[in-house]
C-alpha positions as CSV (number, residue, x, y, z in Angstrom):
1,M,-16.3,37.5,81.0
2,A,-15.3,36.3,77.6
3,Y,-18.1,33.8,77.1
4,D,-20.0,31.2,79.1
5,E,-18.0,27.9,79.1
6,E,-21.1,25.9,80.1
7,L,-23.1,27.3,77.2
8,A,-20.2,26.6,74.7
9,S,-20.0,23.0,76.0
10,K,-23.7,22.4,75.7
11,I,-23.7,23.8,72.1
12,Q,-20.8,21.6,71.2
13,D,-22.5,18.5,72.7
14,R,-25.8,19.1,71.0
15,T,-24.4,19.9,67.6
16,K,-22.2,16.8,67.2
17,G,-23.1,15.1,64.0
18,W,-24.3,18.2,62.2
19,N,-22.9,18.1,58.7
20,S,-20.5,20.8,57.4
21,L,-20.1,22.3,60.9
22,E,-17.1,24.5,61.7
23,S,-16.3,26.3,65.0
24,K,-14.6,29.7,65.0
25,K,-13.8,32.4,67.5
26,M,-16.2,35.3,66.9
27,F,-17.7,38.1,68.9
28,G,-15.4,37.3,71.8
29,G,-17.0,33.9,72.0
30,I,-17.5,31.0,69.6
31,G,-19.5,30.8,66.5
32,L,-20.7,27.6,64.7
33,L,-21.0,27.8,61.0
34,I,-22.7,25.5,58.6
35,N,-21.3,25.5,55.1
36,G,-19.6,28.8,55.9
37,N,-22.8,30.5,57.2
38,M,-23.0,31.6,60.9
39,C,-25.7,29.5,62.7
40,V,-25.3,29.7,66.5
41,G,-22.8,31.1,68.9
42,T,-22.0,32.6,72.3
43,W,-21.5,36.1,73.5
44,K,-20.8,36.5,77.2
45,E,-23.6,34.5,78.8
46,F,-25.9,34.7,75.8
47,L,-26.8,32.1,73.1
48,I,-26.8,33.8,69.7
49,L,-29.1,32.4,67.0
50,R,-29.5,33.1,63.3
51,V,-33.1,32.3,62.6
52,G,-34.3,34.7,60.0
53,E,-36.7,37.6,60.5
54,T,-39.9,35.6,60.7
55,E,-38.7,33.2,63.3
56,A,-36.9,36.0,65.2
57,T,-40.1,37.9,65.5
58,K,-41.8,34.9,67.1
59,L,-38.8,34.2,69.4
60,L,-38.6,37.8,70.5
61,Q,-42.0,37.3,72.2
62,E,-40.3,35.1,74.8
63,K,-39.0,36.8,77.9
64,E,-35.6,35.0,77.7
65,T,-34.8,36.5,74.3
66,K,-33.8,39.9,73.0
67,V,-32.5,41.4,69.7
68,F,-28.9,40.7,68.8
69,D,-27.3,44.1,69.3
70,I,-23.7,44.1,70.7
71,T,-22.5,47.1,68.7
72,G,-25.4,49.5,68.7
73,K,-26.8,48.2,65.5
74,V,-29.5,45.6,65.6
75,M,-28.9,42.4,63.5
76,K,-32.2,41.6,61.9
77,G,-33.0,37.9,61.9
78,W,-30.8,37.2,64.9
79,V,-31.8,36.6,68.5
80,M,-29.9,36.5,71.8
81,V,-31.1,34.1,74.5
82,S,-30.4,34.6,78.2
83,P,-29.2,31.8,80.4
84,E,-32.8,31.5,81.8
85,G,-33.8,30.3,78.3
86,W,-30.9,28.1,77.2
87,R,-30.2,26.3,80.5
88,N,-33.4,24.3,79.9
89,D,-32.4,21.4,77.7
90,Q,-35.7,21.4,75.8
91,N,-35.4,25.1,75.0
92,L,-31.8,24.8,74.0
93,K,-32.6,22.0,71.6
94,R,-35.6,24.0,70.2
95,Y,-33.4,27.1,69.7
96,L,-30.6,25.2,68.0
97,V,-33.0,23.4,65.7
98,A,-34.6,26.7,64.6
99,A,-31.2,28.1,63.7
100,K,-30.1,25.0,61.9
101,K,-33.3,24.9,59.9
102,F,-32.8,28.5,58.8
103,V,-29.1,28.2,57.9
104,D,-29.5,24.8,56.2
105,C,-31.6,26.6,53.5
106,M,-28.8,29.1,52.8
107,P,-26.3,28.6,49.9
108,A,-22.8,27.5,51.0
109,K,-20.1,30.1,51.1
């Protein structure tokens, strides 16, 4: 499986109107960048979020989340969300907003 098309479609729909948003192929899926900084993406059936270490620690308490580790090296400040988490529209919105909030504070690349 390359990446979940349903997830990619949901992300695209819910991020319409975000300023300075760019979509790129990454990790065998898609990645959405704000001002050149990776924000959210897909990997297989997982939603990938860049939320910073503080928010990641909170989110990792949820059963639908796990650390972002697709290479054997954990990416600090990132979280992966299983379909059980992102298929719920309220959860998906909450996850996307958390990532946008973090990345919006980063300097543009």
